[in-house]
N, C-alpha and C positions, 0 to 999 in steps of 0.2 A: 189405293186412289179415293180423293173424298168431290162428293159432290156439293155444291151449294147451287139453291135455288133463290130469288128473293121474287115473290108474285105480291100483287096487288088485293089487298082482302075486300071485296067491294059488296058483301053479301047483305050489307046494310043498307044499301040501294037497292037490292035487288037486281044487281048486274053480276053477273060472270064473274071472277078474279081471273086475272090479267097476269101474264105470267112477264116480268121486264127484264130480268138476267136471267141466267142458268150458264154454271161454270162445273163444268166436268172435270177439272185433274185441279184440283184444289188443294194448295200444301205448303202455301205462306202466310204469313199472315198480310192481311189487307186491311185499310177501311173505305165503308161506302158513306158516303155523306147522302141522307135523304131531303131531299129537294122540295119545294112547293112553289107552285107561281099563280097568282088569281091574275084571270082576263090580260091582259100586256103585259102587265110590269114584272119585272125583273124578278131572275130563281131567287130564292132566299132558299140557306140551309137551315134546315128544322131540325136535324138530329143527324148527328154522324156515329156512326156504328161499326165496331173495329171487329173483325172475325181473325181467331188461328183454330187451326186444325186440332190443336191436342185440348181446346175446350170448349168455346162455343158448338163447333159442329163436330160430332163425331164420324168416325170412318165406317163407310159399313161394313157389315159383315161380312166375312168372306163366303163365297158360295161353297158348297159341299162337292168334295170330290168326289164324281162317281162311278164306285168302286167298277173295276172292270176285270175279266178271266186274263186278261195281259199282266196284269197286273198281279195276282195271285201269288205270294208264296209261302201261305200255309192251309192247306184241309184239314178239317179233321176228319176226313175221311179217306181223302188220298194220300199225305203225309200222314196221320197218326195212325190209319187202318184199326180206326173204330167200326164201321163195316165189317171185315173181313171173316165173319162167321167165330170167331173166338172170342168170347166170353172173358174176362177174367178180373181180377181185384188188383189195383195195383196201391201197393203200400209202399212204396221206393220208386220204382221206376221204369218204365213204358219204352221202348226203341230205344233211339240212338239218341244219348244225351249229353253229346260232343256241341260244342260251340257251331249251332246250325241244322244240330243232324236232326230236327224235326220231335224227336220225341218228347217224353215230360215225364216228370217227375213231383212227388207229392211231398208238401214242407212246412213249419209253421204249426202251432199249438195246435191240441184237441185230436191227436193222433188221425189226421185224415186219409180214406181210402178212397180213392178212386175209383168207381165198380164200371163196366165200360162192358158194354150189352154184345159186341161184336155184332148189333144193328143200324147203328150209328148214333148210338147216346151212350154219355157219361155220367154219371152220380156222382156228386163228391158229399161225402158221409161224414162228419165231424163230428168228435163232441163237445163242448161248451172252445171255443177258442177262436183261430183265425188260419184255419186250414184251408190249403189252397192247393194246386197245382201252377207248377210251371212250364210253359211250353216253349223249346229251344230252340226260335226261329229269330232270326237276326233282324231288328228293325225300328229303323229311327221316324222317318214323316210315314204315316200309314193309319191304314182305317180296320178298324178291326167289328167283323159280323159274327155274331152268335143266336141264337133262340136260349133261351132260360126258362126253366118250371120250379119256383117254388114249391116244396111237398108240404112245408109243415110251418106252422106258426113258429118255434123256434127260432127259424133264420132272421136274422137284425135286416141283414141286408148282402148284395152281391158285388161285391165290388173286382173291379181290372184295372191292370195297371202297362202303360206299351213304354216301351223305350227303357227297361230296366237293366239293371246291373246290381241286382238287392244282394243277390246270393255270392257276389264275391267278397273275395278278403280286404283288408288295410282301414285304409283314413275311408271318412265318407266319399270321399273325390271317386273313389274307385267304386263305389257301392250302390250308384244313386238308387233311390226306389223307385221312380218312375213318374211318368205322366197319367191320371185316371183318374176315376170316380166310382160310385158306388148307385146302385138302385136301389131302393127299400119299396114298401108297396104303394106310398104313398109322396114318397121327393126321391132325386138324383140329385147327386153333389159329385163336386170335381177339385183335386187339391194337388200337391206338388209331394211325395214324397223325397227328400231333402237324400235322407238315409234312413235306415231303420228307426222305422217310429220318430221320424223326426219329421212333421210338415210345413208346409205354408200355401200361403193363395189360394188357400180354400172359398170355393162357393156353391151354394145349394139351393134348389128352386123343387115348389111341391110340383108333383105331376099334373097334367091335367086332368087323368083318370086315374084312380087308383085301379094299381094289381090285385088279382086273385089269386089265392093259393090253389094251385092245384093244374092252373091252365098256362098255356106254353103262349110265349112271346121272345119279338125279336126285337136287339136295339142293335145300335150303329153310334161308333163315337170315333171320331176323326183327332188323330193329333199331328199338328204341323207347326213349322216354324213360319212365322208372320216374314212376308218379303225382305224385312230390313234384318231379321232376324236379331231383333231385339222383345222380341217375346213369343210364345208361344198359344197358340189359337186352341182351343180345346170345344169339339162343339156332340151335344149327344141326343140322337134322336130313338124314338120307341114305334113298332108296327104295331098295334093294339090286337090284329087278326078281322080289324071291324069291316076292309077291305078300303082303308082310308090312305093307306101305307105311312109311309114313316112321315111320323110327328115331331117336329123340333120340343126338346124338353128343357136343354142346359146349351147355353153358349159362354164360353168365360176366355179372355185375354191373361193369359200371363206373365208375369214382368219382373219376378222377385227369382231373378236367373241369377247361376252362378256358370262359371265358363265350363268346367264338368258336363254339365247338361246339353249344354250344345257340341261336344267333342265330337261329331260324324263317325268319324275313324276309332272311336273305341268301340261303339253299338255295331257299327259293321263289321268288328274284330270279334267280340262276343256280347250278346244280349239278348231279353227272351223277354214273351209274354206272359200276366199271369189271369190266372181265374182264383176269384176267394170266394170265401165264405164267412161272414162275422154271425156268431152264435154266440150271445153269453149266459142264456142257461136253458140246460136242454140239448140233446142229440139233433143236429141238421141235417135237411137233404136238399141241393140241388144237383136239377138234370141239366146237362146242356148238348146242344146239337148242332150240325152244320153250324161250326167255328171255322172263320176264315177270316185272315188276316191279307191288307193290299198294300203294298208300297205304294206309294204315291211319289213319280216321276221327278225330277227335277222340273221339268218343263210344265208341270201344274202346280207348281208352288209358288 
């Protein structure tokens, strides 16, 4: 829904602005004649304005869907058992890695190792490359929350992807990389991975406050279809731990879509999300804890 408000700006006359008309469900093109009247003379059209919802007036950004426990489909402690008291180094897999088994496995370049301390924290350690963990939790429209700490300056950024089938075989249509983005110490980005190393529809933005190496931060990313299913809406927030809660740092409406990216039954059958480190020089380390994935129910979409 798009809202349109027309008001008279009378600030130059030291008078308050006056709302002339407000349209709360604006979805078709129409014109508004701007007319003037002097004393008792006839009204005369001064200017005619044409508004269309796709150009002159932009739709309001979607409200975030608050994560609630009833919609929790993955928890790194509840499902991943990162806090079960058993420390382990994972260089292959941990737990049930079948479809929606809630286990995880390591993959990609840099010989990644995921060091779980048994107290709730997992640290991704990787030689130069793009090491990651895949968490086997089927997802479509969802909200990912996690806490992360960049442990050294070799880390270029930490990235995530939702709605992913990256590891499936065959044509691109069967191995969609996913929707998601990255966080560096000074910026955040988002893009579509059409399939392995083929990207589209990217956007980046500077962070309002730079992240510090060695400190914990919490972030939230939401991926969901637009109501008309012609776009995918991506929003990211960061909680700096300063008592102000989540701050929105990036919002993007992705429209360069292909049918297989919106094929919900395929993602319900098998999909996952990933957490990745990009480090081009030297060994990098990133710690994660309290990783949670929430489903967005259809009535909230």
